[in-house]
C-alpha positions as CSV (number, residue, x, y, z in Angstrom):
1,M,1.0,-16.8,-13.4
2,G,0.7,-20.2,-15.1
3,P,-1.3,-22.8,-13.1
4,Y,-2.2,-20.2,-10.6
5,C,-4.4,-18.0,-12.9
6,P,-7.6,-19.5,-11.3
7,L,-6.7,-17.5,-8.1
8,I,-7.5,-14.5,-9.8
9,L,-10.2,-15.6,-12.2
10,L,-12.4,-17.2,-9.8
11,S,-12.3,-14.4,-7.4
12,A,-13.2,-11.8,-10.1
13,L,-16.1,-14.0,-11.3
14,S,-17.4,-14.7,-7.7
15,F,-17.4,-10.9,-7.1
16,V,-19.4,-10.2,-10.3
17,L,-21.8,-12.9,-9.3
18,M,-22.3,-11.4,-5.9
19,L,-23.1,-8.0,-7.6
20,K,-25.8,-9.8,-9.4
21,L,-27.1,-12.0,-6.4
22,V,-26.6,-9.8,-3.2
23,S,-28.5,-6.6,-2.4
24,P,-26.5,-3.4,-2.3
25,P,-26.9,-2.8,1.5
26,C,-25.4,-6.2,2.3
27,L,-22.9,-6.4,-0.7
28,H,-19.9,-5.0,0.9
29,T,-20.1,-7.5,3.8
30,W,-20.5,-10.5,1.6
31,V,-17.7,-9.3,-0.9
32,F,-15.2,-8.5,2.2
33,L,-15.8,-11.9,3.9
34,V,-15.5,-14.0,0.7
35,Q,-12.5,-12.2,-0.6
36,M,-10.6,-12.0,2.6
37,S,-11.3,-15.6,3.3
38,W,-10.0,-16.7,-0.1
39,Q,-6.9,-14.6,0.3
40,T,-6.1,-15.7,3.8
41,A,-6.5,-19.4,2.9
42,W,-3.9,-19.0,0.2
43,H,-1.6,-17.0,2.5
44,L,-1.8,-19.8,5.0
45,F,-1.0,-22.1,2.4
46,L,2.1,-20.2,1.5
47,Q,3.2,-20.1,5.1
48,Y,2.6,-24.0,5.3
49,K,4.8,-24.5,2.3
50,E,7.4,-22.2,3.6
51,Y,7.7,-23.1,7.3
52,K,6.4,-26.4,7.6
53,L,7.3,-28.2,4.3
54,R,10.4,-25.9,4.0
55,E,9.8,-25.7,0.2
56,A,10.9,-23.0,-2.1
57,L,7.9,-20.8,-3.2
58,D,7.1,-20.7,-7.0
59,A,7.6,-17.2,-8.3
60,R,4.3,-17.5,-10.3
61,L,2.4,-18.2,-7.1
62,L,3.9,-15.2,-5.4
63,I,2.9,-13.1,-8.4
64,A,-0.6,-14.4,-8.2
65,M,-0.8,-13.7,-4.5
66,S,0.3,-10.2,-5.1
67,S,-2.4,-9.7,-7.7
68,L,-5.0,-11.2,-5.4
69,M,-4.1,-8.7,-2.7
70,L,-4.5,-5.8,-5.1
71,L,-7.8,-7.5,-6.6
72,T,-9.1,-7.5,-3.0
73,Q,-8.6,-3.8,-2.9
74,R,-10.6,-3.3,-6.1
75,V,-13.6,-5.4,-5.3
76,T,-13.9,-4.1,-1.7
77,S,-13.5,-0.5,-3.1
78,L,-16.2,-1.1,-5.5
79,S,-18.4,-2.8,-3.1
80,M,-18.2,0.3,-0.8
81,D,-19.0,2.5,-3.6
82,V,-22.1,0.3,-4.4
83,Q,-23.2,0.4,-0.8
84,D,-22.7,4.3,-0.5
85,G,-24.8,4.8,-3.6
86,Q,-21.8,6.2,-5.6
87,V,-22.1,3.5,-8.1
88,T,-25.3,2.1,-9.4
89,L,-25.5,-1.5,-10.6
90,G,-27.8,-0.4,-13.6
91,G,-28.6,-3.3,-15.9
92,L,-27.6,-6.0,-13.4
93,A,-30.6,-5.2,-11.3
94,E,-33.1,-5.0,-14.4
95,G,-34.7,-7.6,-16.4
96,G,-33.8,-8.4,-19.9
97,S,-32.2,-11.3,-22.0
98,H,-29.4,-13.3,-20.8
99,L,-27.2,-11.5,-23.4
100,Q,-28.2,-8.2,-22.0
101,K,-27.4,-9.3,-18.4
102,A,-24.0,-10.7,-19.5
103,R,-23.1,-7.5,-21.3
104,S,-24.0,-5.5,-18.2
105,M,-21.4,-7.5,-16.2
106,L,-18.5,-6.6,-18.6
107,P,-17.7,-3.2,-17.1
108,F,-17.4,-4.6,-13.7
109,L,-15.2,-7.7,-14.8
110,S,-13.1,-5.4,-16.8
111,Y,-12.4,-3.2,-13.8
112,T,-11.5,-6.3,-11.6
113,L,-9.3,-7.8,-14.2
114,Y,-7.5,-4.5,-15.6
115,F,-4.1,-6.3,-15.5
116,P,-1.6,-3.3,-15.3
117,A,-3.0,-2.2,-12.1
118,L,-3.2,-5.9,-10.8
119,L,0.3,-6.4,-11.5
120,G,1.5,-3.2,-9.5
121,G,-1.3,-0.8,-8.8
122,P,-2.1,2.1,-8.2
123,L,-5.7,1.6,-7.0
124,C,-8.3,3.6,-8.8
125,S,-12.0,4.0,-8.3
126,F,-14.6,2.2,-10.7
127,R,-15.7,5.7,-11.8
128,T,-12.4,6.9,-12.7
129,F,-11.7,3.6,-14.7
130,K,-15.1,3.7,-16.4
131,S,-14.5,7.4,-17.3
132,S,-11.0,6.6,-18.7
133,V,-12.5,3.8,-21.0
134,E,-15.4,6.0,-22.1
135,M,-12.8,8.7,-23.0
136,S,-10.8,6.3,-25.0
137,G,-12.9,7.0,-28.1
138,Q,-11.5,10.4,-28.2
139,R,-8.3,11.5,-29.4
140,H,-6.5,11.8,-26.3
141,P,-2.8,12.4,-25.7
142,I,-0.4,9.7,-24.4
143,A,1.1,12.1,-22.1
144,L,4.4,11.2,-23.5
145,W,6.3,13.7,-21.4
146,H,4.9,12.3,-18.1
147,V,5.6,8.8,-19.2
148,C,9.2,9.5,-20.2
149,R,9.7,11.6,-17.0
150,K,8.6,8.6,-14.9
151,C,10.7,6.1,-16.9
152,C,13.8,8.4,-16.4
153,L,12.9,8.3,-12.6
154,F,12.5,4.6,-12.6
155,L,16.0,4.2,-14.2
156,S,17.7,6.6,-11.8
157,L,16.2,4.7,-8.9
158,E,17.5,1.5,-10.4
159,C,21.0,2.9,-10.7
160,L,20.9,4.4,-7.1
161,K,19.9,1.1,-5.7
162,A,22.6,-0.8,-7.6
163,L,25.3,1.6,-6.3
164,L,23.8,1.6,-2.8
165,G,23.7,-2.2,-2.9
166,I,27.4,-2.4,-3.8
167,R,28.2,0.0,-1.1
168,I,26.6,-1.6,1.9
169,G,25.8,-5.2,0.6
170,Y,22.4,-7.0,0.5
171,D,23.2,-9.6,3.3
172,F,21.1,-8.7,6.4
173,F,22.8,-11.2,8.6
174,D,26.3,-9.9,7.8
175,I,24.9,-6.3,8.6
176,T,23.4,-7.4,11.9
177,H,27.1,-8.3,13.2
178,H,27.9,-4.5,13.4
179,G,27.1,-2.8,16.7
180,G,26.5,0.8,17.8
181,L,26.1,3.5,15.3
182,Q,27.6,1.5,12.4
183,G,24.9,-1.1,12.9
184,V,22.2,1.4,13.0
185,V,23.5,3.2,9.8
186,S,23.8,-0.2,8.0
187,I,20.4,-1.2,8.7
188,W,19.0,2.1,7.7
189,G,20.9,1.7,4.6
190,L,19.5,-1.8,3.7
191,S,15.9,-0.3,4.7
192,L,16.6,2.4,2.0
193,L,17.2,-0.3,-0.5
194,Y,13.8,-1.8,0.2
195,K,12.2,1.6,-0.1
196,M,13.8,2.4,-3.4
197,S,12.7,-0.9,-4.8
198,Y,9.1,0.1,-3.8
199,Y,9.6,3.6,-5.3
200,S,10.9,2.3,-8.8
201,H,8.1,-0.4,-8.9
202,W,5.3,2.2,-8.1
203,V,6.9,4.9,-10.6
204,L,6.9,2.4,-13.3
205,S,3.4,1.1,-12.7
206,E,2.3,4.7,-12.8
207,A,4.2,5.2,-16.2
208,I,2.4,2.1,-17.7
209,N,-1.1,3.1,-16.4
210,I,-0.6,6.7,-17.9
211,A,0.5,5.2,-21.2
212,A,-2.7,3.1,-21.2
213,G,-4.7,6.2,-20.8
214,L,-5.9,5.5,-17.2
215,G,-6.8,8.7,-15.6
216,F,-7.5,10.6,-18.7
217,G,-10.6,12.7,-17.9
218,G,-11.3,14.8,-21.2
219,Y,-10.3,18.3,-21.9
220,S,-10.8,21.4,-20.0
221,A,-12.5,24.7,-21.4
222,N,-9.3,25.9,-23.0
223,G,-8.5,22.6,-24.5
224,S,-5.7,21.2,-22.1
225,P,-6.1,17.5,-21.2
226,L,-7.3,16.6,-17.7
227,W,-5.7,13.7,-15.8
228,N,-6.7,12.1,-12.5
229,D,-3.4,12.1,-10.3
230,L,-3.0,8.2,-9.4
231,L,0.1,8.3,-7.3
232,D,1.5,5.8,-4.9
233,A,5.0,7.3,-4.6
234,D,5.4,10.7,-3.4
235,I,9.2,10.3,-2.9
236,W,9.9,13.8,-1.8
237,T,7.4,13.9,1.0
238,L,8.5,10.3,2.1
239,E,12.1,11.2,2.4
240,T,11.8,14.6,3.9
241,T,9.1,14.3,6.4
242,N,9.8,14.4,10.1
243,M,6.5,12.8,11.2
244,V,5.8,9.0,11.2
245,S,2.2,9.7,10.8
246,Q,2.8,11.6,7.6
247,F,4.9,8.8,6.3
248,A,2.1,6.5,7.1
249,R,-0.4,8.6,5.2
250,S,2.2,9.0,2.0
251,W,3.4,5.5,1.8
252,N,1.8,3.6,-0.9
253,K,-0.8,6.3,-1.0
254,T,-3.8,4.8,-2.8
255,T,-3.5,1.7,-0.4
256,A,-3.4,4.1,2.6
257,D,-6.5,5.9,1.5
258,W,-8.2,2.5,0.8
259,L,-7.3,1.4,4.5
260,R,-8.6,4.5,5.8
261,R,-11.9,4.1,4.1
262,L,-12.2,0.5,4.7
263,V,-11.3,0.4,8.5
264,F,-10.3,3.8,9.9
265,H,-13.4,5.6,9.3
266,K,-15.7,2.7,10.0
267,I,-14.9,2.4,13.7
268,N,-14.8,4.7,16.8
269,R,-12.2,3.2,18.9
270,Y,-8.7,2.0,18.6
271,R,-8.7,3.2,15.0
272,L,-4.9,3.0,14.5
273,L,-4.7,-0.5,16.0
274,A,-7.5,-1.8,13.9
275,T,-6.3,-0.4,10.8
276,F,-2.6,-1.5,11.1
277,G,-3.9,-4.9,12.5
278,F,-5.9,-5.4,9.3
279,S,-2.9,-4.2,7.2
280,A,-0.9,-7.0,8.8
281,W,-3.8,-9.6,8.0
282,W,-4.1,-8.3,4.3
283,H,-0.3,-8.7,4.0
284,G,-0.4,-12.3,5.0
285,L,0.1,-12.5,8.9
286,H,3.8,-13.5,9.0
287,L,5.4,-12.7,12.4
288,G,7.5,-9.9,11.0
289,Q,4.3,-8.3,9.5
290,I,2.3,-8.5,12.8
291,V,5.3,-7.0,14.8
292,G,6.1,-4.4,12.1
293,F,2.5,-3.1,11.6
294,L,1.7,-3.1,15.3
295,C,4.8,-1.3,16.0
296,W,3.9,1.1,13.4
297,A,0.6,1.8,14.8
298,A,2.1,2.6,18.2
299,T,4.6,4.9,16.7
300,V,2.0,6.8,14.8
301,E,0.1,7.5,17.9
302,A,3.2,8.5,19.9
303,D,4.2,10.7,16.9
304,Y,1.0,12.5,17.2
305,R,1.4,13.0,20.9
306,I,5.1,14.0,20.7
307,H,4.7,16.7,18.0
308,A,1.5,18.2,19.7
309,F,3.7,18.5,22.8
310,L,6.8,19.8,21.3
311,R,5.6,22.0,18.4
312,P,4.1,24.9,20.6
313,N,7.5,25.2,22.6
314,V,9.7,25.4,19.4
315,R,10.6,29.0,18.8
316,G,13.5,30.6,16.8
317,G,15.3,29.4,13.7
318,A,18.1,27.4,15.1
319,V,15.8,25.6,17.7
320,R,13.3,25.0,14.9
321,W,15.9,23.6,12.7
322,L,17.4,21.3,15.4
323,Y,13.7,20.0,16.1
324,Q,13.3,19.3,12.3
325,M,16.6,17.4,12.0
326,I,16.1,15.3,15.2
327,T,12.5,14.3,14.4
328,W,13.4,13.7,10.8
329,A,16.1,11.2,12.0
330,Q,13.9,9.6,14.6
331,T,11.2,9.2,11.6
332,Q,13.8,7.6,9.3
333,L,15.0,5.1,11.9
334,V,11.5,4.1,13.1
335,V,10.5,3.5,9.4
336,A,13.7,1.5,8.9
337,F,12.9,-0.7,11.8
338,V,9.2,-1.3,10.4
339,I,10.4,-2.0,6.9
340,M,13.0,-4.5,8.0
341,T,10.6,-6.6,10.2
342,V,7.8,-6.5,7.5
343,E,10.1,-7.4,4.7
344,L,12.2,-10.1,6.5
345,R,9.1,-11.8,8.0
346,K,10.6,-14.9,9.4
347,P,11.0,-15.2,13.2
348,S,14.7,-15.8,13.2
349,A,15.2,-12.6,11.2
350,V,12.7,-10.6,13.2
351,W,14.5,-11.5,16.5
352,L,17.7,-10.3,15.1
353,V,16.1,-6.9,14.0
354,C,14.5,-6.6,17.5
355,G,17.9,-7.3,19.1
356,S,19.8,-4.7,17.0
357,P,20.5,-1.1,18.2
358,I,17.8,0.3,15.7
359,S,14.9,-1.2,17.7
360,L,15.7,1.4,20.5
361,F,14.3,4.1,18.4
362,P,10.7,2.6,18.1
363,L,10.9,1.6,21.7
364,L,11.6,5.2,22.7
365,Y,8.6,6.3,20.9
366,C,6.5,3.4,22.4
367,L,7.6,4.4,26.0
368,L,6.6,8.0,25.4
369,L,3.0,6.8,24.9
370,F,2.9,6.2,28.7
371,V,4.4,9.5,29.5
372,L,2.6,12.0,27.1
373,P,-1.0,13.0,27.2
374,K,-3.3,11.6,24.5
375,K,-3.8,14.3,21.7
376,K,-7.2,15.9,22.0
377,Q,-9.6,15.3,19.2
378,N,-11.3,18.4,17.5
C-alpha cells in the first residue's frame, strides 16, 4: 500500500484505544461512527480526485481503501460481540503494569490486522480467529486437499473468464450499441465476467486462509480435524437460484451476514431499504452504487411477493419446470443490471445501462411492487 498504509494502521490503533477507553455498552456506537466517518472521508476524497480533478487513481490507494472497508467489517463485528457480551475485554479493563496492558491489546490488534483477510476476506468472528491462533500450537493439518481443490477451481474460473472475455469482449460501450435480445445477452455476459472475477477472488482468499490455518477448531472425538466453514462464494447456489432474495443472501456471504446483523436486525421498519442503502454507503456512494443497491432492495422485496403469490398456484411437473426456468432467467437479468450499475459507477455508464433493454427486467419487478400484496410476516 506504500504511503497509504496509515489509512489502515491508524484505524486499527484507534479501534484498540476505543476498546480501552470506551465502556462496552457505548463501544459499538463509537466504533461505528468513527470508522464510517474515516472511511467515508476517504471515499469522498477518491470521488473528488476521480470526478473533479479527473486524475487517475493510484492502485495502492484503491487497495488500501478495499482493506479499509474490510477492516470496518472486522472492528464493527468485534464491537457488536463486546456489546452483546459474546467477547469480554479481559485484561483491558483490569489494572496492572503498562506492559501487561499492552500485551492484553495484542489479540485485538492481531485480529484487526490479520492481512490475508484484509486483502480479500472472508470475515470471521474474533472468537473463531482466537481459537484458530490458540490451536496453532497443536499439530494441525494444512487441509492440503481443500487448498488444492480451491486453487484448481480458481484456475478454472480464470480460464473460463478469459475465454468468455474473448468471446464477448470487455468494452461495455461497444456492447450497449446492440439492441433487443442481443443487447440483453451481451450485457448479461459482461456481468458474468464481473461475477467470475469475484468468484475467483473469493475462492483464492478462502484457499489462502485455509492454508494459514484460519478456521481450524481442533479434533473431534474420532480424531478427524474440525474446520469452521468460512465461505464467501457458494457458486452453485448463486448461479442456479431462481430467487433474487436468495442470491442476495448468498452473494459475498460473510458480508451479507454482517449486514444483516449490523443493520437488518437492528431496525423494525424499512429493513431492506436501510440495509441496501447502508451497503451503498459502505461501498463508496457512487451514483451507480446508489442506483444499483436501491434497485436491488426493491427487487428483493418484489421477489418475496412474487414467489409468495406464484408458488401456491404452481402444480405439475411441466408447469413447475417452466416456473423455475422463467424465474431463474429473471433473477439472472435483474442481478446483471445491478452488477453493471454498481461496477461501472460513473453517471454516463449508469445512464447507458438504464437505457438498455436489460433495465426492463428490474423495472418489471419494481412495478409489481405496486400490484402484489405485501408478504405477511410470520
